[in-house]
C-alpha positions in Angstrom: -53.1 -157.6 43.8 -52.2 -160.1 46.7 -48.2 -159.5 46.6 -49.0 -155.7 46.2 -50.9 -156.4 49.7 -48.2 -158.4 51.1 -46.0 -156.0 50.9 -48.1 -153.2 51.8 -48.1 -155.3 55.0 -45.0 -155.2 55.3 -44.4 -152.0 54.7 -46.8 -151.4 57.5 -45.7 -153.8 60.0 -42.0 -151.8 59.5 -42.7 -148.5 60.3 -45.4 -149.7 63.4 -42.4 -151.1 65.0 -40.5 -148.0 64.4 -42.8 -146.5 66.1 -43.1 -148.1 68.5 -39.0 -147.8 69.1 -39.2 -144.1 69.6 -39.6 -143.0 72.7 -42.1 -141.5 74.4 -41.4 -137.4 74.4 -40.6 -138.3 70.1 -44.1 -139.9 69.8 -44.8 -136.7 70.8 -42.8 -134.3 70.1 -43.5 -136.1 65.8 -47.0 -135.9 66.5 -47.1 -132.0 67.3 -44.6 -130.8 64.3 -46.2 -132.9 62.2 -49.6 -131.0 63.6 -48.1 -127.7 62.7 -46.9 -128.2 59.5 -50.5 -129.4 58.7 -52.1 -126.3 60.3 -49.6 -124.2 58.8 -51.1 -125.7 54.8 -53.7 -125.7 55.4 -53.2 -121.3 57.5 -51.4 -121.1 53.5 -54.5 -122.7 50.9 -57.1 -121.0 53.1 -55.4 -117.1 52.4 -54.9 -118.4 48.7 -58.0 -118.2 48.1 -59.3 -115.9 50.3 -56.7 -113.3 48.0 -57.7 -115.0 45.1 -61.5 -114.8 45.4 -60.6 -110.5 47.3 -58.4 -110.8 43.7 -61.4 -111.7 41.0 -63.9 -109.9 42.7 -62.4 -106.8 41.5 -61.5 -108.1 38.5 -65.1 -109.2 37.5 -67.1 -106.7 39.1 -71.0 -108.0 39.4 -73.7 -106.5 37.3 -75.4 -103.6 38.2 -79.9 -103.9 37.6 -81.5 -106.7 35.5 -80.1 -109.6 33.6 -80.6 -109.9 30.2 -81.0 -112.8 28.6 -77.8 -112.4 25.7 -80.0 -115.3 23.0 -82.8 -113.2 23.5 -80.4 -109.8 22.5 -80.1 -112.0 19.2 -82.8 -112.5 18.9 -83.8 -109.1 18.4 -81.3 -107.9 16.6 -82.4 -110.5 13.4 -86.1 -110.1 13.8 -89.2 -109.0 15.5 -89.3 -111.3 18.4 -91.7 -114.5 17.7 -94.4 -116.5 20.2 -92.6 -119.2 21.8 -95.8 -119.7 23.8 -98.0 -120.9 20.8 -95.0 -123.5 19.7 -97.4 -126.8 21.4 -94.1 -128.1 24.4 -95.3 -131.9 24.0 -96.8 -134.1 21.5 -100.8 -134.5 21.9 -100.8 -138.1 20.9 -99.0 -139.6 23.9 -101.3 -137.8 26.4 -103.8 -139.2 29.0 -107.5 -139.1 27.6 
């Protein structure tokens, strides 16, 4: 781990020295170039997400009306619905008095 830290520090130092050797004009040009690339990449990602979301809504139309529970539909098909309110939810042995 110590060797890795030393290696990364030396790389950082070399890059900083190379950056400082560039003229101010070249530094400014590089910063603008990298920022333009960042904006282009961000714009592409936003457009792709927007396009995918637009196509997804065409494929999967929103359900009209109320949402039905599919579990209840399966239970109705097999037998009548049972009244679940009569089933105790908690064990009464551990309740406070």
